[in-house]
Each structure stands twice: as C-alpha cells, then as structure tokens.
FIZA-942675 format. One record per residue (C-alpha): residue in one letter; x, y, z. Coordinates in steps of 0.2 Angstrom, whole numbers, plus 5000, padded with zeros to 4 digits. Layout:
// residues N
AXYZ;...
//
This chain:
// residues 487
M609856184873;K608456234862;I606956114864;L605256114856;F603856014865;V602555954853;A600955894861;A599055894860;E598855954878;A599656084890;V598956144907;P598156264910;L597456274892;A596956104887;K597055944899;V596255774898;G597555664905;G599255674913;M600155734897;G599355904899;D600155924917;V601855874910;V601855984895;G601256134905;A602456114920;L604056034914;P604556174901;Q604456304915;F605756214926;L606856184911;R606856364907;K607356404925;M608856294922;G609356404907;H608656304893;D607656384878;V606056274879;R604556314869;V602856224866;F601956184850;M600056134852;P598456144842;Y597456314842;Y595856234849;G594256334847;F594156374866;L595856434868;S595356614864;D594356614880;K595856574891;L597256694884;D597556834872;I598156774855;P598856894842;E597756914827;E599256904815;P600256734814;V602056724815;W602256594801;L601156524787;G601456344781;S600656204771;A600556014774;M599455874767;F598755994754;Q598156114767;E598656294772;F598956324791;A599556474802;V600556474818;Y600256604831;E601456644845;T601056684863;F601456624880;L600856494892;P599756584905;G600756654919;T602456594913;D603856644901;V603656494890;P603356534872;L601856454865;Y601556414846;L599756374841;F599456274826;G597956364818;H596756274805;P594856254805;V594956074809;F595456124827;D594056254828;P592756144837;R592856164856;R593555994859;I595255904861;Y594955724856;Y593655614848;G592755634832;E592855544815;D594255654809;E595355624824;D596655524815;W596755654801;R596855804812;F598255754823;T599255674808;F599055844800;F599555934816;A601155824817;N601555864799;G601356054802;A602456044817;S603855964806;E603656094793;F603756224807;A605356144814;W606156134796;N605656304789;Y605356434803;E606856544802;D606756644818;W607056494830;K607756324826;P607556184839;E608956064843;I607755934850;L605955894846;H605155824862;C603555734855;H602155664866;D601055514862;W600455454846;H599755624841;T601555674837;G602155504832;M602555534814;I603755674818;P605255564823;V604955474806;W605055624796;M606455704806;Q607655564800;E607755674785;T608555804796;P609855714808;E610355884816;I608655894824;K608555754837;T606955684843;I606355614859;F604655524860;T603755504877;I602455374879;H601055434891;N599955294887;L600355144876;A598555094875;Y598255234862;Q599355194847;G598655304833;P598155254815;W598755104806;R600055104792;W598755084778;R597755234785;L599355334786;D599755294768;Q598055364763;M598255524773;T600155584772;W601855544766;C602555384773;P604455364769;W605155204762;Y606155184777;M604755194789;Q604455044800;G603054994811;H601254944808;N600455094817;T600955274822;M601655224839;A602655074833;A603455194820;A603755324833;V604755214845;Q605855144831;S606255314823;A606555424838;D608255444845;L607755414862;V606055354870;S605455384887;T603955334898;V603255434913;S603855314927;P605255184929;T604055044933;Y602955074917;A604555074907;K604854894913;Q603054834912;I602754884894;Q604154754889;T602954624895;S601454544887;A600354594901;Y600654784898;G601454794881;E599854814871;N600454694858;L602054804857;D603054714871;G604254634859;L604654794851;M604854884867;S606054754873;F606954774856;I607154964859;S607554944878;G609255014875;K608555184871;L607155174883;W607055294899;G605855294913;I605655464921;L604355494935;N603155634932;G603155774945;V601855894952;D601856084951;V602056104970;E601756294968;R600156274959;Y599556134970;N599956184987;P598656165002;E599556315011;T599056434997;D597756354987;R596356484984;Y595056344979;I594956264996;V594056335011;E595456325024;N597356325020;F598356205030;N600056105030;A600755945038;E600956035055;T599156115055;L598155965050;D596756005062;Q596256145050;R596056015036;A594355965044;A593556125038;N593856065020;K592955905023;S591455985031;A591356115016;L591555975003;Q590155875011;E589056025012;E589456074994;L588955904987;G587455874998;L588255735009;E587855715027;M588955835037;N589955725049;E591755735052;G591855555058;R591255485041;F592455395030;L592455505015;M593155424999;G593555514983;M594055494965;V594555614951;T594755514936;R594255474918;L592855344918;V593755214907;E594155034909;Q596055084912;K595555164929;G594755014936;I592955074936;D592354894932;L593154844949;L592354984958;L590654944951;Q590854764957;I591254814976;L590654984980;D588854944982;R589354814995;F590654925004;M589355065005;A588054935013;Y589354865025;T590055035031;D589455215035;A590655275022;Q590355415009;F590955424991;V591355564979;L591755544960;L592255684948;G592555644930;T591955604913;G592155454901;D591155304894;H589355334895;Y589055164902;Y590155194917;E589355364919;S587655294920;Q588055154932;M588855274944;W587355394943;H586155244947;M587155194961;A587255364969;A585355374968;R585355224980;Y586355314993;P585655494995;G586755595007;R588155475005;M588655474987;S588955614975;V589355584956;Q589955734946;I590055704928;L591155854923;H592855934923;N593156054937;D594956094943;G594356184959;L593156044964;A594555924961;R595656014973;R594256024986;I594155834984;Y596055814988;A595855925003;G594255865010;C594255675007;D595055545019;V595555425005;F595855434986;L595455284976;M596555224961;P596155044957;S596955054940;R597154914928;F598754994922;E599455164926;P600955234916;C601255364930;G599755444938;I599755614945;T598155634954;Q598755514968;M600255624971;M599155784971;A598055694984;M599455644995;R600055824994;Y598455875002;G598455745015;C597255625006;I597855435009;P597855334992;I597155164989;V598055104974;R598354944964;R600254904962;T600554944944;G601555074934;G601955244943;L600855194957;V602255074963;D603455214962;T602455334972;V601455244985;K602155134999;H601055015008;H600655065026;D601554955039;P600754985056;L602054885065;N603454995060;Q602355155057;D603055165039;G602155195022;W600855315017;G599555225007;Y598655055005;C599054944990;F598354784982;D599154674969;R597954564959;Y596654654948;E595254564957;P593654634966;L594054544982;D595754614983;F595154784981;F593754764993;T594954695006;C596154835004;M594654965006;V594054875022;R595854885030;T595955065026;W594255095034;E594755005049;S596355105050;F595455265049;R594655225066;Y596355265074;P596555455072;Q598255465080;Y599055345068;W598055405053;R598755585057;E600555515056;M600255435040;Q599555595033;K601055685038;R602155555030;A601155575014;M601255765014;S603155765017;L603555675001;D604455774987;F603555754971;S604155914964;W604755934946;D606555964952;K607155784952;S606255744936;A606955894927;Q608655844931;E608355674923;Y607655754907;V609155864906;R610255714907;M609255634893;Y609355784882;K611155794884;Q611355614879;V610355634863;L611455784859;G613055694863;L613455814877;S614455774892;Q613555684905;T614355764919;D613455844934;L612255984932;L612956154927;P613056284940;E611656384933;E610556224932;K610956194951;R610556374956;A608856364947;L608356204957;G608956284973;L610456154974;P612156194982;V613456254970;D615256204973;E616156364970;P617956344963;E619356364975;T620456514974;S622256504978;T623456634982;V625156634974;S626556734982;A627856824972;S629556794977;
//
C-alpha cells in the first residue's frame, strides 16, 4: 500500500505534542511491514539545522495564488522518504502560533492536495491526515475517489478556522459540510480515527465532544480508536545515552543513580529517600495544571516530597509554577523549556509521574515514564484509562494510581496514597517491574492501522500477510507440503 502521512509535526524534527511521536514512529513500522509510507510536512525555518536538505526541489506547485516548492529527503536515521513543503510563511523558527496560523496551515493542506494530485513520480493510494491542520484535504479529495483519506484526531479541542474564514482564504466546494475545519474533515474522510479506544467513545459525549459530540456519534460507524505506541528502541532505559546509569526491570538497583544525578542536576537536595515527583507536559488547562496549582503547595508542606516540572505553555501557568518553586528551594525545580534529554532523565530518575489531565486523547509520556520505572498518577480519562491500571495492594496488581473526578481533593488524596505506598520499598519495586513489563510498542498499533488501511481500500480483512508478520517478529505459519507418490 502507498500511504502519505500529512502532518504539522514529526519526531525528531518537529514536536509539540503526541502527534509528532506518531508521525515520526508509525511510518517506520509500516515500512518494515512492506508498505510504501512517506511523510509530508512543512519546511520550518529550523529544519536545516537538523538534517541535510537538497537545494533543488523535486516539485514546484501553486495553491491559493502562491508558489511553493517541495523538497525530498528522509526522516533522520530511517528509510522513510520525507517531503518538505517550502514557502516563506514557514521560514520562522516556530511550529504553531502567530496571527497567520489559520492561513499558513490551510495553505499547507492545499499544497499537499496539489502534490498528491499532480506529482507524477509517486502517487499515494491513501492520504493519512492528522488534526485540523490537514482537515481540508479530505474535503478536496472527494474530487478524486481513487485516493482514499483517513483523518486522525489527536486533540478534538483544536478545530481550526471557521467556515466563513475558510471561504475567505481558499476554495470550499459546494458539497462541503461542517462549520469549521475539523467538522468538515470528519464528515468528508473515508475513515476517522482517534489515538485511543476510550477517547473514541468519550468524544461522542457532551463532556468531551467539544460541541461536536452529536457529529461524532453520527459518524461513529467509520470511527476507529487505536492506541498510540512508543518507540521502544529510542526510549529504552537499557541503552539510553541521555541517562547516567542504564538499567532494566531486573537491575532496578542501578536506577537510584539516575535519581541522585537528577537531583544534583536540578539543584534539589540529594536524598534517595525523598519522594520525587515529575511532570513533562505542556502548561495548558487540558493537562490539569489548575488542579496542580490548587493542591501542590499543600502537599509539599505536608510531606518532604520533591517536585520537577519540564515544559512550556500559558504564561500564567509558567509564572505560577515559578513563584511556587521559589518557596521551596532545594525541593522544587521548574524548567520552562523543551529538552528531550532532560525529559528522559526525569522518567528515569523520578519516583512518580503526574498526569492529572482534564482530558487526554492518548498520552504518550505516561507510557514512556512506565517504561523507565516511573509510577504514574493519572486521572481516569481517554488513553490514560487504556494504559494505566490502578494499584491493588491486596492482590498485588496494577501499576499506577488513578482518580476519577476532576477535583482537587481527589487528586490530593491520590497523591497521598501514592506517597504512603512509596514507604514500602519491596512492594514499590514489584509495581515498578509490572509497569516496565508492559508492551507499549508500535507492533500492536501498526497491525490495527494496517487493518484500517485495508478496509478503506476495500482489501480483504484476513490475517496479516507473511511479510507483515515477519517484520513484527510474529510466527509465520508455513504452508504444509505434501508428498504425492507415483503409482
């Protein structure tokens, strides 16, 4: 199958949220399974710092009365062909934000459609579009029924420009339905997917549907929920070069060196017995930062815990966290920046990882944290339901701590329970082992995506082909050979 991923982000080149992890990792696994998968993304001004890009484009096009160029290279360290959409509007060294965001990504989607229609050297069978930035592509591709479209919702809260604004910027066909880009995309795409089974159900309710719950229920017959995976080779505590001491589930004693190193790096009191909490997140309301601000001060006063935060976001949340850190020198560290190496050291050095999300389509950081033996504290929502099982001390089952209601007291109570459990090292160690033994690789998810691609192309939904099984390391049933005797 020939599949073109169209997205605003792709790890390791451009990442703000989980979309970047998906677009950077999933194509690699699909190519191993024998499929011709390529990626189309904007040529941001900072990309030339990260990879070699040919000076000559492979294709020139025009859209929305603008000329653009497409350059071909590869995702770093992979065999995944990468097409970069070049235009001065993407020259600034940023991914999102700015007054021109609606225009620049609508232009990007238009350029991707023109490329799919007119680039003669390679024609996709499927355009896999990600979030509102590519939402107009399924609308336009209705003109070309031989090219199928799949639209993946990574975060329903961001729905793109309204219809009246789209009419000002670009071509909106007479058959287009929907009051904004997201609504138009889900109605026009051949199939729609979300990044976890629970989130696929939740967006059909008023609590999580972002005013599109009726529409999501209406298109539920073509709605898939496929859990994201983690690049287990890239994020591997046994081989990670960004952490001080490598370890695995059987050598957890070596993990303590990472905790000490993290405390030293961030200016915290170096004490292995301290309850060290971590967060790697965007500082936005979705991530439950308002809950954290209501209870963290009290929890820090009540316990001897330490806290580490890494991320950027709303200036209000940034300043509030900075002010709180100033009240707890040697116990709190707030790092307002993006730093993948530090994120890994937080996973490897912290005892617990906080994700009190208001909603969470999938969440990848909790899976990374568990892979590094860091116990998650999460709210039961979206993909957090699908990945974290509440600890049952009686039966020694589960690998995290969960709370239900989006209330400060519930979050506080869950944190206190976790802090008390930490005081029993033997049981804590067993919980870490259970968390680290979970399989969050892309193998299972890739199989589900292949089934979805086959459905949209009308192919047989039989088991995986032998070459697909071999790529995933699955057993292959060889055909039986019979001996026919001649009489």
